[in-house]
N, CA and C atoms as a LAMMPS dump frame, in Angstrom:
ITEM: TIMESTEP
0
ITEM: NUMBER OF ATOMS
417
ITEM: BOX BOUNDS ff ff ff
-5.0000000000000000e+02 5.0000000000000000e+02
-5.0000000000000000e+02 5.0000000000000000e+02
-5.0000000000000000e+02 5.0000000000000000e+02
ITEM: ATOMS id mol type element x y z
1 1 1 N -486.954 -189.846 -333.599
2 1 2 C -485.829 -188.942 -333.681
3 1 3 C -484.806 -189.257 -332.6
4 2 1 N -485.249 -189.42 -331.362
5 2 2 C -484.337 -189.687 -330.258
6 2 3 C -483.742 -191.089 -330.331
7 3 1 N -484.428 -191.992 -331.057
8 3 2 C -483.919 -193.362 -331.166
9 3 3 C -482.567 -193.377 -331.857
10 4 1 N -482.413 -192.582 -332.905
11 4 2 C -481.166 -192.571 -333.641
12 4 3 C -480.085 -191.806 -332.883
13 5 1 N -480.473 -190.774 -332.137
14 5 2 C -479.494 -189.996 -331.396
15 5 3 C -478.834 -190.811 -330.292
16 6 1 N -479.568 -191.647 -329.636
17 6 2 C -479.045 -192.376 -328.498
18 6 3 C -478.667 -193.812 -328.818
19 7 1 N -478.804 -194.218 -330.053
20 7 2 C -478.364 -195.543 -330.459
21 7 3 C -479.176 -196.671 -329.859
22 8 1 N -480.404 -196.407 -329.491
23 8 2 C -481.226 -197.443 -328.856
24 8 3 C -481.641 -198.482 -329.879
25 9 1 N -481.854 -198.065 -331.111
26 9 2 C -482.242 -199.047 -332.131
27 9 3 C -481.11 -200.028 -332.391
28 10 1 N -479.879 -199.546 -332.325
29 10 2 C -478.741 -200.461 -332.49
30 10 3 C -478.684 -201.454 -331.342
31 11 1 N -478.97 -200.975 -330.146
32 11 2 C -478.952 -201.858 -328.981
33 11 3 C -480.057 -202.906 -329.092
34 12 1 N -481.221 -202.517 -329.591
35 12 2 C -482.325 -203.464 -329.76
36 12 3 C -481.964 -204.499 -330.824
37 13 1 N -481.332 -204.047 -331.919
38 13 2 C -480.943 -204.966 -332.987
39 13 3 C -479.887 -205.945 -332.492
40 14 1 N -478.949 -205.469 -331.7
41 14 2 C -477.927 -206.346 -331.153
42 14 3 C -478.526 -207.338 -330.172
43 15 1 N -479.53 -206.9 -329.417
44 15 2 C -480.162 -207.777 -328.426
45 15 3 C -480.948 -208.895 -329.116
46 16 1 N -481.53 -208.617 -330.285
47 16 2 C -482.287 -209.646 -330.997
48 16 3 C -481.366 -210.551 -331.809
49 17 1 N -480.116 -210.127 -332.008
50 17 2 C -479.135 -210.964 -332.709
51 17 3 C -479.236 -210.882 -334.213
52 18 1 N -479.94 -209.914 -334.745
53 18 2 C -480.08 -209.821 -336.197
54 18 3 C -479.586 -208.466 -336.667
55 19 1 N -478.932 -208.451 -337.79
56 19 2 C -478.499 -207.209 -338.398
57 19 3 C -479.664 -206.715 -339.257
58 20 1 N -480.295 -205.64 -338.842
59 20 2 C -481.516 -205.177 -339.513
60 20 3 C -481.259 -204.79 -340.96
61 21 1 N -480.1 -204.218 -341.26
62 21 2 C -479.814 -203.821 -342.644
63 21 3 C -479.722 -205.05 -343.545
64 22 1 N -479.104 -206.124 -343.059
65 22 2 C -478.976 -207.347 -343.854
66 22 3 C -480.338 -207.993 -344.072
67 23 1 N -481.178 -207.959 -343.058
68 23 2 C -482.51 -208.548 -343.173
69 23 3 C -483.344 -207.763 -344.177
70 24 1 N -483.255 -206.448 -344.152
71 24 2 C -484.02 -205.61 -345.085
72 24 3 C -483.542 -205.845 -346.514
73 25 1 N -482.227 -205.919 -346.718
74 25 2 C -481.683 -206.158 -348.067
75 25 3 C -482.108 -207.529 -348.607
76 26 1 N -482.059 -208.559 -347.767
77 26 2 C -482.446 -209.902 -348.202
78 26 3 C -483.927 -209.956 -348.538
79 27 1 N -484.758 -209.288 -347.756
80 27 2 C -486.197 -209.292 -348.014
81 27 3 C -486.522 -208.538 -349.293
82 28 1 N -485.801 -207.458 -349.557
83 28 2 C -486.043 -206.682 -350.774
84 28 3 C -485.622 -207.475 -352.012
85 29 1 N -484.541 -208.23 -351.906
86 29 2 C -484.047 -208.995 -353.051
87 29 3 C -484.985 -210.134 -353.411
88 30 1 N -485.586 -210.786 -352.442
89 30 2 C -486.468 -211.916 -352.719
90 30 3 C -487.905 -211.501 -352.912
91 31 1 N -488.226 -210.249 -352.6
92 31 2 C -489.598 -209.777 -352.772
93 31 3 C -490.523 -210.215 -351.647
94 32 1 N -489.969 -210.674 -350.588
95 32 2 C -490.793 -211.114 -349.461
96 32 3 C -491.298 -209.908 -348.672
97 33 1 N -492.425 -210.12 -348.035
98 33 2 C -492.945 -209.106 -347.121
99 33 3 C -492.254 -209.322 -345.788
100 34 1 N -491.666 -208.259 -345.279
101 34 2 C -490.902 -208.367 -344.033
102 34 3 C -491.814 -208.326 -342.829
103 35 1 N -491.532 -209.173 -341.895
104 35 2 C -492.22 -209.09 -340.612
105 35 3 C -491.487 -208.068 -339.758
106 36 1 N -492.244 -207.438 -338.875
107 36 2 C -491.607 -206.437 -338.013
108 36 3 C -490.728 -207.115 -336.989
109 37 1 N -489.605 -206.485 -336.736
110 37 2 C -488.674 -206.978 -335.723
111 37 3 C -489.276 -206.657 -334.36
112 38 1 N -489.324 -207.614 -333.464
113 38 2 C -489.885 -207.325 -332.146
114 38 3 C -489.06 -206.267 -331.412
115 39 1 N -489.77 -205.315 -330.81
116 39 2 C -489.117 -204.214 -330.11
117 39 3 C -489.16 -204.491 -328.621
118 40 1 N -488.057 -204.272 -327.986
119 40 2 C -487.968 -204.433 -326.547
120 40 3 C -488.856 -203.373 -325.883
121 41 1 N -489.834 -203.766 -325.058
122 41 2 C -490.727 -202.771 -324.462
123 41 3 C -490.015 -201.816 -323.51
124 42 1 N -488.949 -202.257 -322.879
125 42 2 C -488.207 -201.381 -321.978
126 42 3 C -487.528 -200.272 -322.78
127 43 1 N -486.946 -200.634 -323.91
128 43 2 C -486.29 -199.637 -324.756
129 43 3 C -487.308 -198.657 -325.326
130 44 1 N -488.459 -199.165 -325.715
131 44 2 C -489.502 -198.278 -326.246
132 44 3 C -489.999 -197.312 -325.179
133 45 1 N -490.159 -197.81 -323.962
134 45 2 C -490.619 -196.947 -322.871
135 45 3 C -489.55 -195.916 -322.525
136 46 1 N -488.286 -196.336 -322.563
137 46 2 C -487.188 -195.42 -322.271
138 46 3 C -487.13 -194.296 -323.293
139 47 1 N -487.306 -194.613 -324.568
140 47 2 C -487.253 -193.577 -325.597
141 47 3 C -488.419 -192.614 -325.487
142 48 1 N -489.555 -193.06 -324.969
143 48 2 C -490.688 -192.144 -324.839
144 48 3 C -490.563 -191.264 -323.596
145 49 1 N -489.914 -191.758 -322.557
146 49 2 C -489.778 -190.966 -321.328
147 49 3 C -488.482 -190.176 -321.258
148 50 1 N -487.519 -190.476 -322.092
149 50 2 C -486.235 -189.804 -322.059
150 50 3 C -486.348 -188.288 -322.254
151 51 1 N -487.135 -187.782 -323.192
152 51 2 C -487.265 -186.319 -323.314
153 51 3 C -487.862 -185.681 -322.06
154 52 1 N -488.821 -186.333 -321.43
155 52 2 C -489.399 -185.777 -320.212
156 52 3 C -488.378 -185.742 -319.08
157 53 1 N -487.583 -186.778 -318.97
158 53 2 C -486.556 -186.821 -317.933
159 53 3 C -485.518 -185.727 -318.174
160 54 1 N -485.108 -185.561 -319.418
161 54 2 C -484.136 -184.508 -319.747
162 54 3 C -484.699 -183.118 -319.457
163 55 1 N -485.965 -182.892 -319.763
164 55 2 C -486.583 -181.599 -319.457
165 55 3 C -486.618 -181.361 -317.956
166 56 1 N -486.914 -182.393 -317.178
167 56 2 C -486.914 -182.26 -315.722
168 56 3 C -485.55 -181.885 -315.185
169 57 1 N -484.495 -182.497 -315.721
170 57 2 C -483.136 -182.18 -315.291
171 57 3 C -482.777 -180.739 -315.651
172 58 1 N -483.14 -180.32 -316.853
173 58 2 C -482.855 -178.949 -317.28
174 58 3 C -483.596 -177.947 -316.403
175 59 1 N -484.879 -178.192 -316.135
176 59 2 C -485.63 -177.29 -315.261
177 59 3 C -485.005 -177.217 -313.878
178 60 1 N -484.553 -178.341 -313.35
179 60 2 C -483.973 -178.339 -312.013
180 60 3 C -482.715 -177.482 -311.967
181 61 1 N -481.801 -177.682 -312.922
182 61 2 C -480.527 -176.979 -312.866
183 61 3 C -480.606 -175.519 -313.308
184 62 1 N -481.571 -175.163 -314.146
185 62 2 C -481.647 -173.786 -314.614
186 62 3 C -482.705 -172.942 -313.916
187 63 1 N -483.693 -173.55 -313.27
188 63 2 C -484.748 -172.774 -312.626
189 63 3 C -484.877 -173.05 -311.127
190 64 1 N -485.033 -174.28 -310.748
191 64 2 C -485.349 -174.611 -309.364
192 64 3 C -484.149 -174.406 -308.448
193 65 1 N -483 -174.938 -308.821
194 65 2 C -481.82 -174.861 -307.952
195 65 3 C -481.362 -173.421 -307.72
196 66 1 N -481.26 -172.549 -308.736
197 66 2 C -480.863 -171.162 -308.473
198 66 3 C -481.876 -170.417 -307.601
199 67 1 N -483.178 -170.695 -307.78
200 67 2 C -484.183 -170.024 -306.962
201 67 3 C -484.066 -170.445 -305.498
202 68 1 N -483.779 -171.712 -305.253
203 68 2 C -483.597 -172.178 -303.875
204 68 3 C -482.386 -171.521 -303.232
205 69 1 N -481.304 -171.374 -303.985
206 69 2 C -480.12 -170.704 -303.455
207 69 3 C -480.431 -169.249 -303.098
208 70 1 N -481.172 -168.577 -303.972
209 70 2 C -481.522 -167.185 -303.731
210 70 3 C -482.417 -167.074 -302.49
211 71 1 N -483.408 -167.94 -302.363
212 71 2 C -484.297 -167.921 -301.2
213 71 3 C -483.525 -168.178 -299.909
214 72 1 N -482.55 -169.06 -299.967
215 72 2 C -481.746 -169.372 -298.786
216 72 3 C -480.934 -168.15 -298.357
217 73 1 N -480.349 -167.43 -299.319
218 73 2 C -479.581 -166.227 -299
219 73 3 C -480.475 -165.154 -298.384
220 74 1 N -481.691 -164.99 -298.902
221 74 2 C -482.61 -163.984 -298.369
222 74 3 C -483.011 -164.344 -296.939
223 75 1 N -483.296 -165.616 -296.675
224 75 2 C -483.654 -166.034 -295.317
225 75 3 C -482.505 -165.803 -294.347
226 76 1 N -481.277 -166.1 -294.78
227 76 2 C -480.118 -165.858 -293.924
228 76 3 C -479.947 -164.375 -293.643
229 77 1 N -480.152 -163.523 -294.655
230 77 2 C -480.019 -162.085 -294.479
231 77 3 C -481.07 -161.563 -293.502
232 78 1 N -482.317 -162.023 -293.638
233 78 2 C -483.382 -161.569 -292.743
234 78 3 C -483.158 -162.057 -291.317
235 79 1 N -482.593 -163.24 -291.161
236 79 2 C -482.336 -163.766 -289.827
237 79 3 C -481.174 -163.031 -289.149
238 80 1 N -480.259 -162.465 -289.924
239 80 2 C -479.077 -161.802 -289.373
240 80 3 C -479.272 -160.306 -289.132
241 81 1 N -480.48 -159.784 -289.331
242 81 2 C -480.712 -158.354 -289.095
243 81 3 C -480.508 -158.027 -287.626
244 82 1 N -479.946 -156.829 -287.388
245 82 2 C -479.726 -156.391 -286.008
246 82 3 C -479.882 -154.872 -285.945
247 83 1 N -480.168 -154.323 -284.786
248 83 2 C -480.272 -152.856 -284.658
249 83 3 C -478.964 -152.188 -285.087
250 84 1 N -479.115 -151.09 -285.818
251 84 2 C -477.967 -150.355 -286.326
252 84 3 C -477.678 -150.64 -287.786
253 85 1 N -478.255 -151.7 -288.337
254 85 2 C -478.049 -152.008 -289.756
255 85 3 C -478.758 -150.988 -290.627
256 86 1 N -478.108 -150.586 -291.688
257 86 2 C -478.702 -149.69 -292.684
258 86 3 C -479.338 -150.575 -293.74
259 87 1 N -480.647 -150.425 -293.979
260 87 2 C -481.381 -151.317 -294.875
261 87 3 C -482.175 -150.531 -295.906
262 88 1 N -482.599 -151.26 -296.933
263 88 2 C -483.509 -150.734 -297.947
264 88 3 C -484.759 -151.599 -297.918
265 89 1 N -485.929 -150.98 -297.946
266 89 2 C -487.179 -151.735 -297.958
267 89 3 C -487.564 -152.043 -299.4
268 90 1 N -488.581 -152.891 -299.57
269 90 2 C -489.034 -153.218 -300.922
270 90 3 C -489.686 -152.025 -301.607
271 91 1 N -490.029 -151.01 -300.819
272 91 2 C -490.599 -149.784 -301.383
273 91 3 C -489.544 -148.76 -301.742
274 92 1 N -488.257 -149.078 -301.482
275 92 2 C -487.179 -148.164 -301.836
276 92 3 C -486.836 -147.164 -300.744
277 93 1 N -487.263 -147.387 -299.525
278 93 2 C -486.983 -146.476 -298.413
279 93 3 C -485.71 -146.934 -297.711
280 94 1 N -484.776 -145.985 -297.534
281 94 2 C -483.555 -146.27 -296.793
282 94 3 C -483.79 -145.912 -295.334
283 95 1 N -483.334 -146.764 -294.44
284 95 2 C -483.487 -146.484 -293.02
285 95 3 C -482.489 -147.278 -292.202
286 96 1 N -482.42 -146.921 -290.935
287 96 2 C -481.556 -147.621 -289.993
288 96 3 C -482.439 -148.344 -288.995
289 97 1 N -482.131 -149.606 -288.724
290 97 2 C -482.945 -150.389 -287.807
291 97 3 C -482.749 -149.877 -286.391
292 98 1 N -483.873 -149.533 -285.737
293 98 2 C -483.829 -149.079 -284.339
294 98 3 C -484.085 -150.253 -283.402
295 99 1 N -485.116 -151.057 -283.721
296 99 2 C -485.427 -152.207 -282.871
297 99 3 C -486.108 -153.286 -283.708
298 100 1 N -486.016 -154.516 -283.187
299 100 2 C -486.636 -155.657 -283.848
300 100 3 C -487.456 -156.405 -282.818
301 101 1 N -488.738 -156.64 -283.148
302 101 2 C -489.626 -157.443 -282.307
303 101 3 C -490.299 -158.476 -283.194
304 102 1 N -489.961 -159.738 -282.994
305 102 2 C -490.515 -160.849 -283.778
306 102 3 C -490.467 -160.545 -285.268
307 103 1 N -491.612 -160.22 -285.862
308 103 2 C -491.682 -159.984 -287.304
309 103 3 C -491.821 -158.507 -287.662
310 104 1 N -491.723 -157.602 -286.699
311 104 2 C -491.808 -156.167 -286.997
312 104 3 C -490.469 -155.506 -286.711
313 105 1 N -490.13 -154.552 -287.553
314 105 2 C -488.862 -153.828 -287.438
315 105 3 C -489.179 -152.339 -287.437
316 106 1 N -488.577 -151.61 -286.496
317 106 2 C -488.736 -150.158 -286.425
318 106 3 C -487.521 -149.526 -287.075
319 107 1 N -487.775 -148.684 -288.087
320 107 2 C -486.709 -148.017 -288.832
321 107 3 C -486.679 -146.534 -288.496
322 108 1 N -485.488 -145.951 -288.447
323 108 2 C -485.307 -144.504 -288.335
324 108 3 C -484.996 -144.005 -289.743
325 109 1 N -485.816 -143.034 -290.201
326 109 2 C -485.718 -142.578 -291.587
327 109 3 C -485.465 -141.08 -291.611
328 110 1 N -484.549 -140.648 -292.473
329 110 2 C -484.283 -139.236 -292.686
330 110 3 C -483.442 -138.605 -291.593
331 111 1 N -483.201 -137.289 -291.768
332 111 2 C -482.357 -136.565 -290.807
333 111 3 C -483.072 -136.32 -289.486
334 112 1 N -484.419 -136.301 -289.488
335 112 2 C -485.169 -136.126 -288.24
336 112 3 C -485.372 -137.448 -287.511
337 113 1 N -484.855 -138.539 -288.071
338 113 2 C -484.961 -139.876 -287.465
339 113 3 C -486.426 -140.263 -287.238
340 114 1 N -487.257 -140.038 -288.237
341 114 2 C -488.664 -140.41 -288.176
342 114 3 C -488.775 -141.921 -288.084
343 115 1 N -489.599 -142.396 -287.151
344 115 2 C -489.737 -143.837 -286.963
345 115 3 C -490.813 -144.399 -287.895
346 116 1 N -490.538 -145.569 -288.393
347 116 2 C -491.459 -146.258 -289.296
348 116 3 C -491.406 -147.741 -288.957
349 117 1 N -492.553 -148.382 -288.869
350 117 2 C -492.612 -149.802 -288.544
351 117 3 C -492.942 -150.58 -289.815
352 118 1 N -492.11 -151.59 -290.105
353 118 2 C -492.319 -152.449 -291.27
354 118 3 C -492.194 -153.901 -290.821
355 119 1 N -492.674 -154.804 -291.654
356 119 2 C -492.508 -156.224 -291.348
357 119 3 C -491.126 -156.676 -291.801
358 120 1 N -490.677 -157.789 -291.252
359 120 2 C -489.339 -158.298 -291.562
360 120 3 C -489.203 -158.628 -293.053
361 121 1 N -490.244 -159.207 -293.674
362 121 2 C -490.145 -159.599 -295.076
363 121 3 C -490.082 -158.397 -296.018
364 122 1 N -490.363 -157.177 -295.506
365 122 2 C -490.333 -155.982 -296.35
366 122 3 C -488.925 -155.428 -296.53
367 123 1 N -487.942 -156.04 -295.906
368 123 2 C -486.558 -155.597 -296.067
369 123 3 C -485.981 -156.27 -297.307
370 124 1 N -485.475 -155.464 -298.24
371 124 2 C -484.903 -155.997 -299.471
372 124 3 C -483.439 -156.365 -299.277
373 125 1 N -482.66 -155.445 -298.689
374 125 2 C -481.239 -155.714 -298.545
375 125 3 C -480.633 -154.868 -297.443
376 126 1 N -479.512 -155.306 -296.956
377 126 2 C -478.725 -154.556 -295.991
378 126 3 C -477.668 -153.801 -296.782
379 127 1 N -477.588 -152.496 -296.556
380 127 2 C -476.637 -151.662 -297.298
381 127 3 C -475.255 -151.784 -296.678
382 128 1 N -474.248 -151.967 -297.515
383 128 2 C -472.87 -152.085 -297.05
384 128 3 C -472.155 -150.74 -297.07
385 129 1 N -472.565 -149.842 -297.963
386 129 2 C -471.9 -148.547 -298.089
387 129 3 C -472.757 -147.473 -297.46
388 130 1 N -472.135 -146.367 -297.08
389 130 2 C -472.9 -145.268 -296.502
390 130 3 C -473.657 -144.537 -297.607
391 131 1 N -474.819 -143.997 -297.258
392 131 2 C -475.682 -143.314 -298.213
393 131 3 C -475.936 -141.905 -297.705
394 132 1 N -475.82 -140.905 -298.587
395 132 2 C -476.106 -139.543 -298.171
396 132 3 C -477.612 -139.355 -298.097
397 133 1 N -478.055 -138.698 -297.028
398 133 2 C -479.486 -138.502 -296.818
399 133 3 C -479.694 -137.09 -296.281
400 134 1 N -480.169 -136.175 -297.109
401 134 2 C -480.406 -134.794 -296.735
402 134 3 C -479.159 -134.12 -296.173
403 135 1 N -478.03 -134.315 -296.813
404 135 2 C -476.794 -133.663 -296.387
405 135 3 C -476.098 -134.369 -295.246
406 136 1 N -476.711 -135.354 -294.643
407 136 2 C -476.092 -136.077 -293.532
408 136 3 C -475.619 -137.434 -294.052
409 137 1 N -474.41 -137.802 -293.738
410 137 2 C -473.899 -139.089 -294.167
411 137 3 C -474.184 -140.1 -293.076
412 138 1 N -474.942 -141.127 -293.435
413 138 2 C -475.282 -142.178 -292.478
414 138 3 C -474.409 -143.383 -292.759
415 139 1 N -473.874 -143.952 -291.718
416 139 2 C -472.999 -145.114 -291.922
417 139 3 C -473.721 -146.391 -291.616
């Protein structure tokens, strides 16, 4: 199927110097049994590996590359955290960062400023807009 799409059979026929249609017509007219035209092994190998190569390219551009970009943005966001940032955890808790020590972050949550310790990877996003929390607007 891929041989006809990419014109590899035409290239093989041109490389052997014979017009395959003319050879087939002449053999049919004389009733001779046709010998197979020798196939270039490089072209045959290319046609068998071409679908795999195309699938690899598609996977890279549609799956691997976007995931790497997303991971890079998340790492940059986690590295840029600082006290005072309003964040959301992966559990859906809104809080304000009080302090950061290595991989642990202390959050102030609610109007009573209850402290909660979470790991750095548990932060989903930094909030850009203020969120109302128990009647108090936190910026």
